[in-house]
N, CA, C and O of each residue as an XYZ file, in Angstrom:
388
protein
N     -33.761    127.734    -93.077
C     -32.862    126.928    -93.892
C     -33.433    125.521    -94.082
O     -33.313    124.928    -95.154
N     -34.054    125.003    -93.024
C     -34.607    123.661    -93.123
C     -35.700    123.579    -94.175
O     -35.821    122.580    -94.884
N     -36.503    124.651    -94.271
C     -37.604    124.611    -95.230
C     -37.084    124.601    -96.664
O     -37.708    123.998    -97.538
N     -35.972    125.247    -96.918
C     -35.399    125.228    -98.270
C     -34.917    123.822    -98.615
O     -35.133    123.342    -99.728
N     -34.275    123.176    -97.675
C     -33.792    121.811    -97.902
C     -34.966    120.868    -98.143
O     -34.919    120.024    -99.038
N     -36.020    121.016    -97.339
C     -37.214    120.186    -97.524
C     -37.811    120.423    -98.902
O     -38.185    119.473    -99.590
N     -37.904    121.692    -99.310
C     -38.452    122.022   -100.631
C     -37.625    121.418   -101.754
O     -38.179    120.866   -102.705
N     -36.315    121.515   -101.655
C     -35.446    120.990   -102.716
C     -35.557    119.471   -102.828
O     -35.649    118.929   -103.930
N     -35.547    118.793   -101.694
C     -35.634    117.331   -101.715
C     -37.005    116.881   -102.212
O     -37.105    115.974   -103.038
N     -38.063    117.519   -101.706
C     -39.410    117.163   -102.154
C     -39.597    117.503   -103.631
O     -40.246    116.755   -104.363
N     -39.040    118.612   -104.065
C     -39.124    118.986   -105.476
C     -38.407    117.989   -106.374
O     -38.914    117.619   -107.433
N     -37.230    117.557   -105.946
C     -36.502    116.553   -106.727
C     -37.307    115.259   -106.820
O     -37.374    114.635   -107.879
N     -37.914    114.863   -105.707
C     -38.750    113.650   -105.717
C     -39.972    113.842   -106.614
O     -40.358    112.928   -107.342
N     -40.579    115.029   -106.563
C     -41.718    115.315   -107.435
C     -41.329    115.311   -108.896
O     -42.090    114.839   -109.742
N     -40.160    115.828   -109.201
C     -39.666    115.824   -110.576
C     -39.414    114.419   -111.084
O     -39.752    114.095   -112.223
N     -38.824    113.589   -110.248
C     -38.582    112.197   -110.634
C     -39.909    111.481   -110.864
O     -40.076    110.749   -111.839
N     -40.852    111.708   -109.944
C     -42.172    111.071   -110.070
C     -42.894    111.496   -111.329
O     -43.481    110.663   -112.020
N     -42.859    112.783   -111.637
C     -43.535    113.282   -112.841
C     -42.887    112.730   -114.101
O     -43.576    112.365   -115.054
N     -41.569    112.669   -114.102
C     -40.868    112.148   -115.274
C     -41.132    110.676   -115.503
O     -41.277    110.239   -116.645
N     -41.196    109.916   -114.441
C     -41.431    108.485   -114.566
C     -42.900    108.161   -114.813
O     -43.215    107.157   -115.453
N     -43.802    109.006   -114.308
C     -45.232    108.761   -114.496
C     -45.653    108.978   -115.944
O     -46.563    108.311   -116.437
N     -45.001    109.897   -116.616
C     -45.324    110.177   -118.012
C     -44.032    110.238   -118.813
O     -43.344    111.259   -118.805
N     -43.700    109.157   -119.503
C     -42.441    109.131   -120.253
C     -42.306    110.238   -121.304
O     -41.191    110.570   -121.705
N     -43.421    110.808   -121.752
C     -43.310    111.883   -122.739
C     -42.747    113.159   -122.116
O     -42.251    114.022   -122.841
N     -42.810    113.300   -120.787
C     -42.258    114.467   -120.105
C     -40.907    114.174   -119.467
O     -40.304    115.061   -118.862
N     -40.427    112.946   -119.593
C     -39.199    112.532   -118.924
C     -37.994    113.282   -119.496
O     -37.794    113.319   -120.710
N     -37.204    113.870   -118.617
C     -36.002    114.604   -119.006
C     -34.734    113.804   -118.712
O     -33.628    114.333   -118.824
N     -34.884    112.562   -118.345
C     -33.759    111.776   -117.868
C     -33.632    111.986   -116.366
O     -34.157    112.961   -115.830
N     -32.956    111.103   -115.703
C     -32.888    111.160   -114.242
C     -32.315    112.485   -113.746
O     -32.908    113.117   -112.872
N     -31.185    112.914   -114.279
C     -30.550    114.154   -113.825
C     -31.423    115.358   -114.166
O     -31.576    116.258   -113.341
N     -31.995    115.388   -115.360
C     -32.881    116.486   -115.757
C     -34.104    116.578   -114.864
O     -34.515    117.670   -114.473
N     -34.684    115.431   -114.543
C     -35.850    115.416   -113.639
C     -35.489    115.934   -112.250
O     -36.253    116.681   -111.639
N     -34.328    115.534   -111.764
C     -33.896    115.973   -110.438
C     -33.652    117.476   -110.420
O     -34.086    118.165   -109.497
N     -32.961    117.985   -111.432
C     -32.651    119.421   -111.467
C     -33.919    120.246   -111.625
O     -34.143    121.193   -110.872
N     -34.752    119.891   -112.602
C     -35.996    120.642   -112.811
C     -36.888    120.549   -111.576
O     -37.505    121.537   -111.177
N     -36.956    119.376   -110.978
C     -37.772    119.201   -109.786
C     -37.279    120.015   -108.608
O     -38.074    120.636   -107.904
N     -35.969    120.018   -108.388
C     -35.411    120.773   -107.268
C     -35.640    122.275   -107.453
O     -35.987    122.975   -106.502
N     -35.448    122.760   -108.666
C     -35.689    124.183   -108.926
C     -37.166    124.515   -108.723
O     -37.500    125.495   -108.056
N     -38.037    123.708   -109.292
C     -39.473    123.942   -109.138
C     -39.926    123.848   -107.694
O     -40.743    124.649   -107.239
N     -39.399    122.874   -106.975
C     -39.743    122.725   -105.563
C     -39.261    123.900   -104.730
O     -39.974    124.383   -103.850
N     -38.060    124.352   -105.009
C     -37.528    125.503   -104.278
C     -38.331    126.764   -104.530
O     -38.620    127.520   -103.602
N     -38.692    126.991   -105.785
C     -39.440    128.203   -106.132
C     -40.851    128.166   -105.560
O     -41.263    129.102   -104.875
N     -41.603    127.090   -105.832
C     -42.978    127.035   -105.344
C     -43.024    126.955   -103.818
O     -43.930    127.507   -103.194
N     -42.067    126.283   -103.229
C     -42.022    126.214   -101.773
C     -41.845    127.586   -101.148
O     -42.460    127.887   -100.125
N     -41.013    128.417   -101.749
C     -40.824    129.766   -101.237
C     -42.063    130.629   -101.463
O     -42.402    131.465   -100.627
N     -42.728    130.427   -102.582
C     -43.959    131.173   -102.850
C     -45.027    130.799   -101.829
O     -45.713    131.672   -101.296
N     -45.169    129.514   -101.557
C     -46.167    129.077   -100.578
C     -45.832    129.623    -99.197
O     -46.732    130.023    -98.458
N     -44.560    129.646    -98.841
C     -44.163    130.195    -97.543
C     -44.517    131.669    -97.442
O     -44.915    132.144    -96.378
N     -44.375    132.386    -98.533
C     -44.710    133.807    -98.527
C     -46.221    134.027    -98.455
O     -46.688    134.990    -97.846
N     -46.976    133.127    -99.080
C     -48.424    133.292    -99.109
C     -49.115    132.772    -97.852
O     -50.197    133.239    -97.497
N     -48.496    131.817    -97.189
C     -49.088    131.248    -95.971
C     -48.184    131.636    -94.796
O     -47.209    130.946    -94.498
N     -48.514    132.730    -94.145
C     -47.638    133.245    -93.082
C     -47.402    132.284    -91.923
O     -46.357    132.361    -91.276
N     -48.322    131.398    -91.646
C     -48.155    130.483    -90.511
C     -46.957    129.563    -90.718
O     -46.203    129.298    -89.782
N     -46.784    129.083    -91.930
C     -45.647    128.198    -92.212
C     -44.345    128.978    -92.086
O     -43.381    128.506    -91.482
N     -44.328    130.160    -92.656
C     -43.130    130.987    -92.607
C     -42.778    131.381    -91.178
O     -41.610    131.325    -90.794
N     -43.764    131.777    -90.392
C     -43.514    132.181    -89.007
C     -43.004    131.020    -88.169
O     -42.105    131.194    -87.346
N     -43.568    129.846    -88.372
C     -43.127    128.675    -87.612
C     -41.697    128.306    -87.971
O     -40.911    127.935    -87.100
N     -41.361    128.406    -89.247
C     -40.005    128.056    -89.683
C     -38.986    129.052    -89.148
O     -37.896    128.660    -88.730
N     -39.329    130.339    -89.156
C     -38.400    131.355    -88.670
C     -38.227    131.292    -87.164
O     -37.159    131.617    -86.644
N     -39.260    130.880    -86.470
C     -39.182    130.787    -85.014
C     -38.492    129.520    -84.543
O     -38.351    129.313    -83.337
N     -38.060    128.674    -85.456
C     -37.426    127.426    -85.079
C     -38.411    126.422    -84.544
O     -38.028    125.467    -83.868
N     -39.670    126.627    -84.837
C     -40.742    125.806    -84.297
C     -41.499    125.115    -85.424
O     -42.728    125.064    -85.404
N     -40.792    124.597    -86.382
C     -41.427    123.998    -87.555
C     -42.194    122.754    -87.124
O     -41.608    121.771    -86.670
N     -43.504    122.814    -87.272
C     -44.365    121.732    -86.817
C     -44.527    120.675    -87.899
O     -44.051    120.837    -89.022
N     -45.200    119.599    -87.546
C     -45.468    118.538    -88.513
C     -46.304    119.088    -89.661
O     -46.058    118.764    -90.823
N     -47.290    119.918    -89.338
C     -48.117    120.529    -90.385
C     -47.302    121.402    -91.311
O     -47.531    121.411    -92.521
N     -46.351    122.138    -90.757
C     -45.479    122.975    -91.577
C     -44.588    122.151    -92.485
O     -44.382    122.497    -93.648
N     -44.063    121.064    -91.952
C     -43.212    120.182    -92.757
C     -44.024    119.541    -93.869
O     -43.563    119.462    -95.007
N     -45.225    119.083    -93.551
C     -46.083    118.477    -94.574
C     -46.420    119.502    -95.650
O     -46.426    119.181    -96.838
N     -46.701    120.734    -95.236
C     -46.977    121.793    -96.204
C     -45.802    122.038    -97.118
O     -45.983    122.229    -98.321
N     -44.602    122.039    -96.573
C     -43.403    122.238    -97.386
C     -43.172    121.061    -98.339
O     -42.781    121.256    -99.490
N     -43.413    119.854    -97.860
C     -43.233    118.670    -98.713
C     -44.223    118.694    -99.870
O     -43.859    118.434   -101.017
N     -45.470    119.006    -99.559
C     -46.497    119.031   -100.607
C     -46.203    120.125   -101.624
O     -46.253    119.882   -102.830
N     -45.898    121.328   -101.146
C     -45.636    122.420   -102.085
C     -44.357    122.177   -102.876
O     -44.311    122.469   -104.071
N     -43.329    121.654   -102.239
C     -42.092    121.348   -102.954
C     -42.277    120.255   -103.984
O     -41.789    120.369   -105.108
N     -42.979    119.198   -103.612
C     -43.235    118.100   -104.555
C     -44.084    118.545   -105.731
O     -43.818    118.174   -106.875
N     -45.105    119.339   -105.450
C     -45.964    119.834   -106.528
C     -45.186    120.760   -107.452
O     -45.317    120.673   -108.673
N     -44.380    121.643   -106.880
C     -43.573    122.545   -107.702
C     -42.588    121.791   -108.572
O     -42.380    122.139   -109.735
N     -41.983    120.759   -108.010
C     -41.048    119.945   -108.790
C     -41.727    119.229   -109.934
O     -41.198    119.175   -111.044
N     -42.900    118.677   -109.665
C     -43.636    117.974   -110.722
C     -44.092    118.947   -111.806
O     -43.986    118.650   -112.996
N     -44.596    120.104   -111.396
C     -45.091    121.081   -112.361
C     -43.970    121.573   -113.271
O     -44.138    121.614   -114.490
N     -42.827    121.946   -112.691
C     -41.736    122.444   -113.531
C     -41.168    121.355   -114.425
O     -40.770    121.641   -115.554
N     -41.118    120.133   -113.961
C     -40.638    119.032   -114.796
C     -41.563    118.819   -115.983
O     -41.090    118.600   -117.098
N     -42.862    118.878   -115.767
C     -43.817    118.718   -116.864
C     -43.691    119.869   -117.855
O     -43.715    119.650   -119.066
N     -43.557    121.099   -117.348
C     -43.398    122.246   -118.242
C     -42.115    122.118   -119.059
O     -42.119    122.366   -120.265
N     -41.030    121.735   -118.412
C     -39.766    121.559   -119.135
C     -39.874    120.428   -120.161
O     -39.309    120.530   -121.250
N     -40.592    119.355   -119.828
C     -40.802    118.263   -120.776
C     -41.621    118.708   -121.973
O     -41.331    118.316   -123.103
N     -42.638    119.519   -121.738
C     -43.436    120.051   -122.847
C     -42.589    120.922   -123.765
O     -42.678    120.815   -124.988
N     -41.771    121.782   -123.174
C     -40.896    122.644   -123.979
C     -39.911    121.803   -124.782
O     -39.674    122.068   -125.960
N     -39.338    120.788   -124.139
C     -38.398    119.910   -124.843
C     -39.082    119.214   -126.012
O     -38.509    119.112   -127.097
N     -40.298    118.737   -125.798
C     -41.023    118.060   -126.866
C     -41.343    118.999   -128.014
O     -41.259    118.600   -129.175
N     -41.713    120.256   -127.709
C     -41.994    121.233   -128.758
C     -40.737    121.553   -129.553
O     -40.789    121.689   -130.775
N     -39.614    121.672   -128.866
C     -38.352    121.969   -129.543
C     -37.925    120.807   -130.431
O     -37.401    121.023   -131.524
N     -38.143    119.577   -129.974
C     -37.765    118.401   -130.763
C     -38.672    118.261   -131.975
O     -38.229    117.808   -133.030
N     -39.949    118.648   -131.837
C     -40.901    118.528   -132.954
C     -40.584    119.529   -134.055
O     -40.847    119.258   -135.226
N     -40.022    120.685   -133.699
C     -39.726    121.711   -134.690
C     -38.463    121.413   -135.483
O     -38.294    121.907   -136.598
N     -37.576    120.605   -134.909
C     -36.328    120.328   -135.627
C     -36.382    119.083   -136.459
O     -35.399    118.735   -137.113
């Protein structure tokens, strides 16, 4: 459960960072937070599935500093990536109308 919370928070922070770093991808504060949290949650779970050490440590209640850092990095990256993708889609939709 802790890893999901870490992923969501890191994803939201990554989404905010991506939106503010490039105004063309900015979805607004709430949009950045939502897209970031979703992206962080999804990529964080994928990384946990692909890297068994992080998953095993989290399930054993023994989440180490390395595991937490891994979750923060994957959650933040997932949040930034999904925010950028959503910003690109929004820009394409606005250009067509």
